[in-house]
PyMOL Python script that loads the backbone (N, CA, C, O; Angstrom):
from pymol import cmd

cmd.read_pdbstr("""\
ATOM      1  N   MET A   1      94.058 115.881  65.584  1.00  0.00           N
ATOM      2  CA  MET A   1      93.964 116.076  66.999  1.00  0.00           C
ATOM      3  C   MET A   1      94.096 114.791  67.746  1.00  0.00           C
ATOM      4  O   MET A   1      93.446 113.799  67.413  1.00  0.00           O
ATOM      5  N   ARG A   2      94.941 114.796  68.767  1.00  0.00           N
ATOM      6  CA  ARG A   2      95.161 113.522  69.520  1.00  0.00           C
ATOM      7  C   ARG A   2      93.999 113.358  70.535  1.00  0.00           C
ATOM      8  O   ARG A   2      93.444 114.317  71.073  1.00  0.00           O
ATOM      9  N   SER A   3      93.687 112.081  70.745  1.00  0.00           N
ATOM     10  CA  SER A   3      92.691 111.801  71.734  1.00  0.00           C
ATOM     11  C   SER A   3      93.297 111.728  73.147  1.00  0.00           C
ATOM     12  O   SER A   3      94.444 111.300  73.273  1.00  0.00           O
ATOM     13  N   PRO A   4      92.602 112.115  74.188  1.00  0.00           N
ATOM     14  CA  PRO A   4      93.186 112.110  75.504  1.00  0.00           C
ATOM     15  C   PRO A   4      93.467 110.748  76.036  1.00  0.00           C
ATOM     16  O   PRO A   4      92.757 109.830  75.626  1.00  0.00           O
ATOM     17  N   ALA A   5      94.377 110.508  76.868  1.00  0.00           N
ATOM     18  CA  ALA A   5      94.696 109.212  77.501  1.00  0.00           C
ATOM     19  C   ALA A   5      93.534 108.840  78.369  1.00  0.00           C
ATOM     20  O   ALA A   5      92.891 109.698  78.975  1.00  0.00           O
ATOM     21  N   ILE A   6      93.253 107.502  78.431  1.00  0.00           N
ATOM     22  CA  ILE A   6      92.134 106.988  79.157  1.00  0.00           C
ATOM     23  C   ILE A   6      92.716 106.527  80.484  1.00  0.00           C
ATOM     24  O   ILE A   6      93.759 105.873  80.498  1.00  0.00           O
ATOM     25  N   THR A   7      92.061 106.855  81.614  1.00  0.00           N
ATOM     26  CA  THR A   7      92.510 106.440  82.932  1.00  0.00           C
ATOM     27  C   THR A   7      91.633 105.342  83.454  1.00  0.00           C
ATOM     28  O   THR A   7      90.415 105.499  83.529  1.00  0.00           O
ATOM     29  N   LEU A   8      92.229 104.238  83.815  1.00  0.00           N
ATOM     30  CA  LEU A   8      91.443 103.116  84.398  1.00  0.00           C
ATOM     31  C   LEU A   8      91.781 102.975  85.910  1.00  0.00           C
ATOM     32  O   LEU A   8      92.830 103.438  86.358  1.00  0.00           O
ATOM     33  N   PRO A   9      90.932 102.369  86.636  1.00  0.00           N
ATOM     34  CA  PRO A   9      91.209 102.055  88.027  1.00  0.00           C
ATOM     35  C   PRO A   9      92.429 101.227  88.103  1.00  0.00           C
ATOM     36  O   PRO A   9      92.714 100.470  87.175  1.00  0.00           O
ATOM     37  N   ARG A  10      93.213 101.336  89.229  1.00  0.00           N
ATOM     38  CA  ARG A  10      94.474 100.627  89.381  1.00  0.00           C
ATOM     39  C   ARG A  10      94.346  99.106  89.147  1.00  0.00           C
ATOM     40  O   ARG A  10      95.248  98.500  88.568  1.00  0.00           O
ATOM     41  N   ASP A  11      93.234  98.483  89.589  1.00  0.00           N
ATOM     42  CA  ASP A  11      93.164  97.038  89.514  1.00  0.00           C
ATOM     43  C   ASP A  11      92.766  96.577  88.028  1.00  0.00           C
ATOM     44  O   ASP A  11      92.865  95.389  87.722  1.00  0.00           O
ATOM     45  N   LEU A  12      92.346  97.470  87.175  1.00  0.00           N
ATOM     46  CA  LEU A  12      91.930  97.144  85.805  1.00  0.00           C
ATOM     47  C   LEU A  12      92.987  97.638  84.807  1.00  0.00           C
ATOM     48  O   LEU A  12      92.943  97.302  83.624  1.00  0.00           O
ATOM     49  N   ALA A  13      93.915  98.422  85.295  1.00  0.00           N
ATOM     50  CA  ALA A  13      94.953  99.006  84.354  1.00  0.00           C
ATOM     51  C   ALA A  13      95.819  97.895  83.741  1.00  0.00           C
ATOM     52  O   ALA A  13      96.086  96.867  84.363  1.00  0.00           O
ATOM     53  N   ALA A  14      96.224  98.133  82.557  1.00  0.00           N
ATOM     54  CA  ALA A  14      97.221  97.233  81.880  1.00  0.00           C
ATOM     55  C   ALA A  14      98.581  97.535  82.516  1.00  0.00           C
ATOM     56  O   ALA A  14      98.897  98.673  82.866  1.00  0.00           O
ATOM     57  N   ARG A  15      99.381  96.450  82.650  1.00  0.00           N
ATOM     58  CA  ARG A  15     100.686  96.671  83.269  1.00  0.00           C
ATOM     59  C   ARG A  15     101.768  96.073  82.362  1.00  0.00           C
ATOM     60  O   ARG A  15     101.562  95.089  81.652  1.00  0.00           O
ATOM     61  N   CYS A  16     102.923  96.725  82.432  1.00  0.00           N
ATOM     62  CA  CYS A  16     104.051  96.298  81.585  1.00  0.00           C
ATOM     63  C   CYS A  16     104.678  95.045  82.175  1.00  0.00           C
ATOM     64  O   CYS A  16     104.924  95.020  83.381  1.00  0.00           O
ATOM     65  N   PRO A  17     104.958  93.972  81.372  1.00  0.00           N
ATOM     66  CA  PRO A  17     105.495  92.808  81.904  1.00  0.00           C
ATOM     67  C   PRO A  17     106.991  92.927  82.103  1.00  0.00           C
ATOM     68  O   PRO A  17     107.605  92.004  82.638  1.00  0.00           O
ATOM     69  N   TYR A  18     107.592  94.011  81.700  1.00  0.00           N
ATOM     70  CA  TYR A  18     109.065  94.226  81.814  1.00  0.00           C
ATOM     71  C   TYR A  18     109.500  95.208  82.880  1.00  0.00           C
ATOM     72  O   TYR A  18     110.631  95.128  83.357  1.00  0.00           O
ATOM     73  N   CYS A  19     108.623  96.147  83.274  1.00  0.00           N
ATOM     74  CA  CYS A  19     109.008  97.195  84.137  1.00  0.00           C
ATOM     75  C   CYS A  19     108.373  97.029  85.536  1.00  0.00           C
ATOM     76  O   CYS A  19     107.189  96.709  85.634  1.00  0.00           O
ATOM     77  N   VAL A  20     109.139  97.241  86.602  1.00  0.00           N
ATOM     78  CA  VAL A  20     108.584  97.126  87.968  1.00  0.00           C
ATOM     79  C   VAL A  20     108.729  98.473  88.637  1.00  0.00           C
ATOM     80  O   VAL A  20     109.732  99.175  88.506  1.00  0.00           O
ATOM     81  N   ASN A  21     107.612  98.815  89.403  1.00  0.00           N
ATOM     82  CA  ASN A  21     107.605 100.087  90.107  1.00  0.00           C
ATOM     83  C   ASN A  21     107.305  99.649  91.590  1.00  0.00           C
ATOM     84  O   ASN A  21     106.155  99.390  91.945  1.00  0.00           O
ATOM     85  N   GLY A  22     108.355  99.579  92.421  1.00  0.00           N
ATOM     86  CA  GLY A  22     108.190  99.063  93.773  1.00  0.00           C
ATOM     87  C   GLY A  22     107.940  97.645  93.758  1.00  0.00           C
ATOM     88  O   GLY A  22     108.780  96.888  93.273  1.00  0.00           O
ATOM     89  N   PHE A  23     106.828  97.202  94.261  1.00  0.00           N
ATOM     90  CA  PHE A  23     106.542  95.733  94.330  1.00  0.00           C
ATOM     91  C   PHE A  23     105.519  95.219  93.284  1.00  0.00           C
ATOM     92  O   PHE A  23     105.028  94.092  93.353  1.00  0.00           O
ATOM     93  N   GLU A  24     105.232  96.101  92.326  1.00  0.00           N
ATOM     94  CA  GLU A  24     104.212  95.736  91.285  1.00  0.00           C
ATOM     95  C   GLU A  24     104.711  96.133  89.866  1.00  0.00           C
ATOM     96  O   GLU A  24     105.620  96.953  89.735  1.00  0.00           O
ATOM     97  N   PHE A  25     104.125  95.563  88.848  1.00  0.00           N
ATOM     98  CA  PHE A  25     104.453  95.958  87.478  1.00  0.00           C
ATOM     99  C   PHE A  25     103.993  97.415  87.209  1.00  0.00           C
ATOM    100  O   PHE A  25     102.944  97.817  87.714  1.00  0.00           O
ATOM    101  N   ARG A  26     104.683  98.137  86.499  1.00  0.00           N
ATOM    102  CA  ARG A  26     104.414  99.488  86.147  1.00  0.00           C
ATOM    103  C   ARG A  26     103.122  99.566  85.293  1.00  0.00           C
ATOM    104  O   ARG A  26     102.926  98.748  84.394  1.00  0.00           O
ATOM    105  N   MET A  27     102.259 100.534  85.574  1.00  0.00           N
ATOM    106  CA  MET A  27     101.056 100.678  84.827  1.00  0.00           C
ATOM    107  C   MET A  27     101.353 101.306  83.490  1.00  0.00           C
ATOM    108  O   MET A  27     102.238 102.155  83.388  1.00  0.00           O
ATOM    109  N   MET A  28     100.618 100.897  82.441  1.00  0.00           N
ATOM    110  CA  MET A  28     100.864 101.365  81.129  1.00  0.00           C
ATOM    111  C   MET A  28      99.779 102.399  80.841  1.00  0.00           C
ATOM    112  O   MET A  28      98.663 102.321  81.357  1.00  0.00           O
ATOM    113  N   GLN A  29     100.156 103.410  79.966  1.00  0.00           N
ATOM    114  CA  GLN A  29      99.201 104.437  79.544  1.00  0.00           C
ATOM    115  C   GLN A  29      98.365 103.916  78.389  1.00  0.00           C
ATOM    116  O   GLN A  29      98.856 103.154  77.555  1.00  0.00           O
ATOM    117  N   THR A  30      97.107 104.322  78.338  1.00  0.00           N
ATOM    118  CA  THR A  30      96.202 103.808  77.228  1.00  0.00           C
ATOM    119  C   THR A  30      95.878 104.952  76.304  1.00  0.00           C
ATOM    120  O   THR A  30      95.391 106.004  76.718  1.00  0.00           O
ATOM    121  N   HIS A  31      96.154 104.725  75.080  1.00  0.00           N
ATOM    122  CA  HIS A  31      95.799 105.696  73.987  1.00  0.00           C
ATOM    123  C   HIS A  31      94.942 104.958  73.012  1.00  0.00           C
ATOM    124  O   HIS A  31      95.426 104.052  72.334  1.00  0.00           O
ATOM    125  N   GLU A  32      93.643 105.322  72.909  1.00  0.00           N
ATOM    126  CA  GLU A  32      92.593 104.666  72.067  1.00  0.00           C
ATOM    127  C   GLU A  32      92.607 103.167  72.464  1.00  0.00           C
ATOM    128  O   GLU A  32      92.136 102.867  73.560  1.00  0.00           O
ATOM    129  N   GLN A  33      93.102 102.224  71.672  1.00  0.00           N
ATOM    130  CA  GLN A  33      93.064 100.813  72.068  1.00  0.00           C
ATOM    131  C   GLN A  33      94.454 100.203  72.349  1.00  0.00           C
ATOM    132  O   GLN A  33      94.595  98.998  72.556  1.00  0.00           O
ATOM    133  N   THR A  34      95.437 101.052  72.347  1.00  0.00           N
ATOM    134  CA  THR A  34      96.817 100.692  72.541  1.00  0.00           C
ATOM    135  C   THR A  34      97.321 101.006  73.890  1.00  0.00           C
ATOM    136  O   THR A  34      97.126 102.143  74.321  1.00  0.00           O
ATOM    137  N   HIS A  35      97.962 100.117  74.628  1.00  0.00           N
ATOM    138  CA  HIS A  35      98.523 100.309  75.906  1.00  0.00           C
ATOM    139  C   HIS A  35     100.062 100.499  75.707  1.00  0.00           C
ATOM    140  O   HIS A  35     100.700  99.678  75.048  1.00  0.00           O
ATOM    141  N   ILE A  36     100.657 101.599  76.289  1.00  0.00           N
ATOM    142  CA  ILE A  36     102.038 101.870  76.026  1.00  0.00           C
ATOM    143  C   ILE A  36     102.719 102.106  77.406  1.00  0.00           C
ATOM    144  O   ILE A  36     102.211 102.865  78.231  1.00  0.00           O
ATOM    145  N   CYS A  37     103.849 101.456  77.632  1.00  0.00           N
ATOM    146  CA  CYS A  37     104.659 101.690  78.817  1.00  0.00           C
ATOM    147  C   CYS A  37     105.479 102.962  78.648  1.00  0.00           C
ATOM    148  O   CYS A  37     106.264 103.068  77.706  1.00  0.00           O
ATOM    149  N   PRO A  38     105.307 103.932  79.550  1.00  0.00           N
ATOM    150  CA  PRO A  38     106.074 105.132  79.390  1.00  0.00           C
ATOM    151  C   PRO A  38     107.589 105.004  79.678  1.00  0.00           C
ATOM    152  O   PRO A  38     108.379 105.879  79.324  1.00  0.00           O
ATOM    153  N   ARG A  39     107.949 103.928  80.306  1.00  0.00           N
ATOM    154  CA  ARG A  39     109.453 103.707  80.586  1.00  0.00           C
ATOM    155  C   ARG A  39     110.168 103.000  79.444  1.00  0.00           C
ATOM    156  O   ARG A  39     111.159 103.512  78.922  1.00  0.00           O
ATOM    157  N   CYS A  40     109.694 101.871  79.066  1.00  0.00           N
ATOM    158  CA  CYS A  40     110.404 101.094  78.048  1.00  0.00           C
ATOM    159  C   CYS A  40     109.803 101.086  76.594  1.00  0.00           C
ATOM    160  O   CYS A  40     110.421 100.596  75.649  1.00  0.00           O
ATOM    161  N   GLY A  41     108.567 101.656  76.475  1.00  0.00           N
ATOM    162  CA  GLY A  41     107.958 101.703  75.169  1.00  0.00           C
ATOM    163  C   GLY A  41     107.178 100.465  74.798  1.00  0.00           C
ATOM    164  O   GLY A  41     106.641 100.422  73.692  1.00  0.00           O
ATOM    165  N   HIS A  42     107.074  99.424  75.666  1.00  0.00           N
ATOM    166  CA  HIS A  42     106.344  98.232  75.329  1.00  0.00           C
ATOM    167  C   HIS A  42     104.880  98.572  74.972  1.00  0.00           C
ATOM    168  O   HIS A  42     104.254  99.372  75.667  1.00  0.00           O
ATOM    169  N   MET A  43     104.353  98.000  73.946  1.00  0.00           N
ATOM    170  CA  MET A  43     102.984  98.233  73.520  1.00  0.00           C
ATOM    171  C   MET A  43     102.205  96.950  73.521  1.00  0.00           C
ATOM    172  O   MET A  43     102.750  95.874  73.274  1.00  0.00           O
ATOM    173  N   ALA A  44     100.899  97.071  73.807  1.00  0.00           N
ATOM    174  CA  ALA A  44     100.001  95.949  73.790  1.00  0.00           C
ATOM    175  C   ALA A  44      98.618  96.406  73.343  1.00  0.00           C
ATOM    176  O   ALA A  44      98.184  97.527  73.610  1.00  0.00           O
ATOM    177  N   ARG A  45      97.958  95.509  72.664  1.00  0.00           N
ATOM    178  CA  ARG A  45      96.519  95.741  72.189  1.00  0.00           C
ATOM    179  C   ARG A  45      95.695  94.552  72.640  1.00  0.00           C
ATOM    180  O   ARG A  45      96.090  93.399  72.468  1.00  0.00           O
ATOM    181  N   GLN A  46      94.566  94.847  73.207  1.00  0.00           N
ATOM    182  CA  GLN A  46      93.629  93.809  73.591  1.00  0.00           C
ATOM    183  C   GLN A  46      92.915  93.287  72.366  1.00  0.00           C
ATOM    184  O   GLN A  46      92.583  94.062  71.468  1.00  0.00           O
ATOM    185  N   ASN A  47      92.676  92.020  72.310  1.00  0.00           N
ATOM    186  CA  ASN A  47      91.901  91.330  71.260  1.00  0.00           C
ATOM    187  C   ASN A  47      92.430  91.608  69.830  1.00  0.00           C
ATOM    188  O   ASN A  47      91.651  91.707  68.882  1.00  0.00           O
ATOM    189  N   ASP A  48      93.747  91.731  69.697  1.00  0.00           N
ATOM    190  CA  ASP A  48      94.343  91.953  68.357  1.00  0.00           C
ATOM    191  C   ASP A  48      95.509  90.920  68.226  1.00  0.00           C
ATOM    192  O   ASP A  48      96.640  91.248  68.584  1.00  0.00           O
ATOM    193  N   ASN A  49      95.267  89.739  67.744  1.00  0.00           N
ATOM    194  CA  ASN A  49      96.229  88.731  67.627  1.00  0.00           C
ATOM    195  C   ASN A  49      97.374  89.033  66.580  1.00  0.00           C
ATOM    196  O   ASN A  49      98.446  88.429  66.608  1.00  0.00           O
ATOM    197  N   TRP A  50      97.086  89.954  65.711  1.00  0.00           N
ATOM    198  CA  TRP A  50      98.121  90.301  64.688  1.00  0.00           C
ATOM    199  C   TRP A  50      99.035  91.444  65.102  1.00  0.00           C
ATOM    200  O   TRP A  50      99.954  91.783  64.356  1.00  0.00           O
ATOM    201  N   PHE A  51      98.833  92.006  66.178  1.00  0.00           N
ATOM    202  CA  PHE A  51      99.692  93.038  66.696  1.00  0.00           C
ATOM    203  C   PHE A  51     101.045  92.580  67.331  1.00  0.00           C
ATOM    204  O   PHE A  51     101.045  91.698  68.190  1.00  0.00           O
ATOM    205  N   HIS A  52     102.131  93.144  66.933  1.00  0.00           N
ATOM    206  CA  HIS A  52     103.398  92.746  67.447  1.00  0.00           C
ATOM    207  C   HIS A  52     104.094  94.034  67.999  1.00  0.00           C
ATOM    208  O   HIS A  52     104.173  95.053  67.313  1.00  0.00           O
ATOM    209  N   CYS A  53     104.565  93.949  69.192  1.00  0.00           N
ATOM    210  CA  CYS A  53     105.381  95.069  69.777  1.00  0.00           C
ATOM    211  C   CYS A  53     106.816  95.006  69.277  1.00  0.00           C
ATOM    212  O   CYS A  53     107.404  93.940  69.095  1.00  0.00           O
ATOM    213  N   TYR A  54     107.325  96.156  69.072  1.00  0.00           N
ATOM    214  CA  TYR A  54     108.738  96.293  68.594  1.00  0.00           C
ATOM    215  C   TYR A  54     109.634  97.039  69.566  1.00  0.00           C
ATOM    216  O   TYR A  54     110.598  97.697  69.174  1.00  0.00           O
ATOM    217  N   CYS A  55     109.281  96.916  70.887  1.00  0.00           N
ATOM    218  CA  CYS A  55     110.153  97.602  71.886  1.00  0.00           C
ATOM    219  C   CYS A  55     111.419  96.685  71.971  1.00  0.00           C
ATOM    220  O   CYS A  55     111.408  95.565  71.461  1.00  0.00           O
ATOM    221  N   PRO A  56     112.539  97.197  72.645  1.00  0.00           N
ATOM    222  CA  PRO A  56     113.761  96.523  72.635  1.00  0.00           C
ATOM    223  C   PRO A  56     113.599  95.118  73.383  1.00  0.00           C
ATOM    224  O   PRO A  56     114.262  94.148  73.016  1.00  0.00           O
ATOM    225  N   ASN A  57     112.747  95.051  74.383  1.00  0.00           N
ATOM    226  CA  ASN A  57     112.587  93.806  75.131  1.00  0.00           C
ATOM    227  C   ASN A  57     111.957  92.772  74.210  1.00  0.00           C
ATOM    228  O   ASN A  57     112.468  91.655  74.131  1.00  0.00           O
ATOM    229  N   CYS A  58     110.890  93.084  73.524  1.00  0.00           N
ATOM    230  CA  CYS A  58     110.276  92.150  72.636  1.00  0.00           C
ATOM    231  C   CYS A  58     111.112  91.724  71.503  1.00  0.00           C
ATOM    232  O   CYS A  58     111.122  90.557  71.110  1.00  0.00           O
ATOM    233  N   LEU A  59     111.839  92.701  70.955  1.00  0.00           N
ATOM    234  CA  LEU A  59     112.722  92.369  69.848  1.00  0.00           C
ATOM    235  C   LEU A  59     113.789  91.364  70.245  1.00  0.00           C
ATOM    236  O   LEU A  59     114.137  90.486  69.456  1.00  0.00           O
ATOM    237  N   ARG A  60     114.329  91.485  71.498  1.00  0.00           N
ATOM    238  CA  ARG A  60     115.244  90.502  72.046  1.00  0.00           C
ATOM    239  C   ARG A  60     114.598  89.093  72.075  1.00  0.00           C
ATOM    240  O   ARG A  60     115.228  88.100  71.710  1.00  0.00           O
ATOM    241  N   LEU A  61     113.291  89.036  72.532  1.00  0.00           N
ATOM    242  CA  LEU A  61     112.559  87.768  72.568  1.00  0.00           C
ATOM    243  C   LEU A  61     112.381  87.132  71.182  1.00  0.00           C
ATOM    244  O   LEU A  61     112.610  85.941  70.970  1.00  0.00           O
ATOM    245  N   TYR A  62     111.957  88.003  70.249  1.00  0.00           N
ATOM    246  CA  TYR A  62     111.761  87.545  68.832  1.00  0.00           C
ATOM    247  C   TYR A  62     113.093  86.985  68.235  1.00  0.00           C
ATOM    248  O   TYR A  62     113.098  86.020  67.471  1.00  0.00           O
ATOM    249  N   LYS A  63     114.233  87.651  68.633  1.00  0.00           N
ATOM    250  CA  LYS A  63     115.492  87.281  68.062  1.00  0.00           C
ATOM    251  C   LYS A  63     115.905  85.864  68.655  1.00  0.00           C
ATOM    252  O   LYS A  63     116.574  85.088  67.972  1.00  0.00           O
ATOM    253  N   GLU A  64     115.516  85.566  69.864  1.00  0.00           N
ATOM    254  CA  GLU A  64     115.900  84.297  70.530  1.00  0.00           C
ATOM    255  C   GLU A  64     115.150  83.126  69.919  1.00  0.00           C
ATOM    256  O   GLU A  64     115.609  81.991  70.045  1.00  0.00           O
ATOM    257  N   LYS A  65     114.068  83.339  69.293  1.00  0.00           N
ATOM    258  CA  LYS A  65     113.236  82.217  68.732  1.00  0.00           C
ATOM    259  C   LYS A  65     113.926  81.480  67.570  1.00  0.00           C
ATOM    260  O   LYS A  65     113.362  80.538  67.013  1.00  0.00           O
TER     261      LYS A  65
END
""", "prot")
cmd.dss("prot")
cmd.show_as("cartoon", "prot")
cmd.util.cbc("prot")
cmd.orient("prot")
């Protein structure tokens, strides 16, 4: 069974560094401890230094290193 998405106030919500909605970064959806952008698939986890996102934008950055 999937857990429901968590809704945070707009000022506390995680935002995607790649996607813009109007004049602000697009809010990411939160599932358990993972934040996911519904547009580009970027993922982030708080307090997890070992987590790496494999969305196309991050893969392009990893490739440039």
